[in-house]
N, C-alpha and C positions, 0 to 999 in steps of 0.2 A: 319228779315223777321220772321209773324207771326207765320208761321209754323215749324220754327227751333227750337230745343230744347238748351238750355243752354250749354249742354256736347257737341254741335255742331254734333250733328245727328238730323234727321228727322222722324216724326211718318211714321206711314205705308199708310194714307190716302193721305199725302202731297205727298208721294213719288209715288203712283199710279196716284196722278191728273197729278203730272207732265211727268209720264210716257206718260199719255193720250194726253197732250199735245205737248209733241216732236212728238208723232206717228201721229196727225193730221197736226203737222207744217212739218215735211218731207211728209206727203201725197199731202199738198199744191204745196211742191218745186217740186214733180215730176209732179203734173199736169204742174204746170206753165211753167216746162220745155216741157213737151207735144206740150204745145201750144203757145211753144216762137213764131212761125212761124206767126202766128195768136191771135193780143192781143184782148182781148176781147171788145164790144162796147155795152154801156147800150142802150137798146131800150128805156128808159122812156126821157132821154135828150140826146142819139144821140152824147154824147161822149164815147171817147175810153180809157181803163183802167181798167172797171169796169162794174160790171153788174146791170141788174134793179135794185134787191135785194138790192143792194149795192151804190144805187144812195143818194146821199143826199138830192136832191129834189124828194120826193117820190111823190107829188101832181100833177108835172109834166108829164102828160099822152099823148104822141104823138103817140098814135097808128097807126094816120093817115099815119103819117112821116114812119111807119116799113115798111122798103122795103120788098118786098114779096119774098120769099124763092122759089116760086113755081107759074109756070103759071097757074094749074088748080084751078079753083073757087071755086069748090067743098070743098076744103081745110078750106075755111074760115067757113063755119059752122061745123067742124068737133070739139070736143076738143081738149084741148091742154093735150099734155101728160106729167104725173107726172116727174117733174126735181129731182132726187134723188139728186144734187148736191144742193139743197136749203134746205137741213135737218137741216144744221147749218146756221143760220143767223148771219153774221157778224154785229157786232157792228158799228153803224154809226160813222163815222169820218174818221182820215187816220189811214194806218197800219204800221206805220213808229216805233209805239211805243213797238209795241207788236214783233215787227221785233227785235228792240234791246233787249227786253226782252229774247226772244230766245235766242239771239246772247250771250247775257250774261250767260243766263242758259247753254249753249254749252261751253260756255270758261271755267264754274267752273265745270263742269259734265268731262272735259280734264283735267282741274287741278286737281282733285279727284282721277282720273283713275292715271294721273301720278304721285300722292301722294301712290296710293295703290300697284303700280309698283315700286317706289322706296324703301317702305315697303317690300315688297315681296323680294326685290333683297338684301335688308341690309339682311333680317332674311334667305336668303339663301347663304348670305357670311358667317353670324355667323354661319350657321351650317358647310358649308366648312370649317372655321376655326377649329370649333369644332373636326370635323372630323378628319383634319389633325393633330390637337395635340394628340388626341387619337392614331393615328396610329404610329405618333413619340415616344409615351409613350410605346407602347409597342413594338414597335421596340427597342428602348433601355434595357426596360428590359429584351427583348428576347436576346439582342448582351450582355448584362450584363451575363445571366445566361449561355450562350455559353462562355464567356471569361472565369468563373467561374468553369465551367466543364471542360475546356482547362486547366488551372492552376493546379486545383486537378490529372490531367491526367499526367502534367507535373512532379509533385511534385512525383508521384506516379512512373515513371518511374524511376524518377533519385535516389529515395531510393531503388529500386529494383537494379540501376549499382552501387550504392553505397555500397550496400551487396554483388552483386557479385564481385565488387570488392576487396572488405575486403576478402571474402573466398580464393578468387585466392593468396592477398598477404600473408594468413595466411598457404596455401598451401604450394608457393613456400619458406616461412621460414622455413615452417618445413623440406620440402625435402634437401633445404640448410645445415640447422641444423642437421639431419641424414644424409648427406654425410660428413660435418663436422667432425663431430661425428666419423664416420666410417674411417677415413682416420687417422686423428690426435689422435683417439682415444687410439690405443695401444702405441703410440709414447708418449704421455702424460702419462698414466700408468708406460710404462717403465722408464719415467726420474723422474719422481714426487714419485713413490711409491717404485722403486727401489730395486724389489725381487732380490736376491741372492739367488743360490742353497746353500743348506746346507749337507756340507761332513757327511756321516756320514758310522760308521765302525760298522759292526755288528760281534758279538763274537757269536760264538757256542759254546758248551760244547763238546767236543772230545765223541763221542757214538761209542760203539759196531755196530756192522754189523746187529744185532737182533733191535737193538734201531733205526737203521737208516729205519727201515722199517715201522716203524708206520705211522699212518696219518700224511698227508703233512698239512694238513690243521690244525691240532694242531700245528704242527711247524710254520707254517706262522700266526699264531694267537701270537702264543709265541714271535716270531719276532716283532709282532707290538706293542704288548704291549710295546716293550724296545723304542719305537720311542719317540722324544721328540723336540720342538723346539728351538733350540741351538739361532740362530738370528732372532731378531723381525724387524719388518717392519720400514723401515725408516721414519722418521717423520720430520713435520717443525720447527723451531725455536721456542723457547718458548716467550711468550708476554713478553716485560721489559717494566717496568713503569718509570717514570722519579726518583723518589726519593728510590725506595723500589728495592731490590737486587731479581736475580729470585729466585722464589720458588723452591725448590728442592723436588721434591716427588720420595718415592720408585719406582723401575721399577715395571712396571705391569708383573706381573705374570701368564701363566695358571693356574688355581688351579688343583691340583692333583686329580686324584682319588680313592675313598676309597680302602683300603686296602682289596683287597677279599681274603676271606677264600679258601684256597686252598682246591680242592675235588682230590679224587683219581679217576683217571683215568685207565681203565682197559684194555686190548689189546681188539680189535676188533676178536669174535667167529664167523667163520665161521665152515661151515658143511665140512670132511673129504671129498676129491675127488678123484675118483681114476685115476692116470694118465695110460693111454695105451703107452707101448711103444712101438716106430718104428727106425727102422734101422738109422742109422744116425742122431736121434733127442736126445736131450740134457734132462738130468732128470730135471722133472717137480717140481719146491721146492711149498711143501703146505704151508698154511699157520698155523705157529707156536701156539702152543695152550698155555693156562697158565700151567706149571706144578705145581700137586699137592704141590711140599714142597715151591713153591713160591705164594701159592693163599693166604694165611694169610697177605703177605706183601702186602703192598701199598707203591706205588711211588708217591712221591709227586714233584708236578711242583716247579722250583726257582721261587720265587716273583721278583725278578728281575737280570738281567744279566747287566754285565760291556760289553760294546762296546770292541769288539775284530775281528780280521782278517777273514773272512770263512775259514774253512778248506774243503781239497778236497772233504770228505766225504757228508758235505752239500752239496756243490757244486752239487757233483753228483746226488745226492737224487732231488735235485731241476729239472736238465736238464733231469733226467729219467721220472719226473714227467710231464714236458712238453713234452717228448715223447710219452708217454702212452695220453695224452690229443689229441695230434695232429692223434694217431692212431685210436682213439676212433672216432674221426670227420671224418675220413676217413671211417670207417667200419659203421657209422652206417644208410648209404645212399646204404649197398649193401641188395640185399633180401636174404631169406633165403636158396635156392638152394646155392648162390657164397658162404654164409658163411659153410655151408655143405662143399665144395668142399675146402676152407681154412683151415677147421679143418683136414680135412684127410692129407693136406699136412703140415700141421703145427705137427699134431700128436697130436690133441687135441680132446676129446670129445665133442660130441653137445649137450647141453643139454635144449638148447633153444635160441632164438636170442641175448638178453641181456649177457646171462653167456656164450656165443660164443663169443661176443665182446672183455668180459672181458676176457676169457682167451686167445685169441690170442694176444691181445695188452699187457699182461704179457709175454708170448713168446717171442712175438719179442723184449721187452723190456732186457730180460732176454739176449736174443743172442746180443742184441748190446752192452750191457755194461758189459758180460761176466760176470756174477754172478753168486755166487757158488751154486748148489743145495745140497737143505737139504732135506733127507729122510723124508717121510711125516711120521709123529708120531700118531700112531692110538691110539684113547681114549678109555682107559679101564673101563668098569662099576666098580666099588668098591662098595662092601655092605657094612654096619656097622660093621656087624660081623667082614667080614676081618680087618676093620681097627683096631678095638679092641684086636685083637688077635694081639699075637707077631707074627712075621715072620720066616719062617720054618728055615731060615739058621741061625738066631739065636736061635733057637732049638737046631740044629744040633750042634752047635759049644757048 
């Protein structure tokens, strides 16, 4: 068609003209449907099927034969009314070609409508598929992320369970080892180490009664110096090699202490106490003072004493020391009133709590071990002039 473009689309004027033509065709079709019960009759030729303006023989005018539609003769002189349906004069000839063109145009419009509908459906289908793919991709990504999170959570729980199991296993092993060691340890040490008791015979130099009254601490320290290790702890067998004989080494010995220079030890000096004698009480021996004749002499402790059986004197001193210790432990919990009462019963002067405890303990020790009482020795103050001058007895002689 001349109004169509090469790309298959029409111009705007052609589209408007075609729309007007379709509108007129629809109007004519509606009018024909309205007058279908009474077909039109031409007033010129008198044939039904067309109007006078559509009559092919326009020159034939049969106005006389025109039937009168009214009995009023006055209507003949009245002018004809305007026929608005005669605005568009139809071209002469038959209208079949026009109808064919209109039908073809209607078919083409239907085809175009179907084409556009199919194109819209295809577009909607593509959009629907695209949305479905996007939804599937989003769902797959979300599912993968959830799987990763679940996997990480499972791994974390597994690590925590492994650590907890390891801690429990370590605790059980430690407890088991501790129990086994506590049960088998003493037996193993007894079997493997093989400790034996070392017999020891102590030697005591026979001392006089005055010397037995010295400090027991010094006596114990002197006995401690005489101690030595006689037996060594058992050891396992020495390692032996294929071609080499066992290596013999000298026995390990404890290094001896250096020889200490003996120092002069003086007796403990205490002040003289006045003993109050009571009926039935035993005389209390006062501490022995160092006499003037023995002041210049110093007694040296022996460096080393050989092992010998203990004498009865040394055993009695140890027993007396243990008795004094036990008595002091009993008396230290008493108050001043009780100590004063005990001092009156024992016949001991009360010069304070500590002195009273020592005095009561010494008195009970003397009574138990039946020790002789030595009269107290008074300390006489001597001037230098008296020492330098000869004694009176010598002068008299």
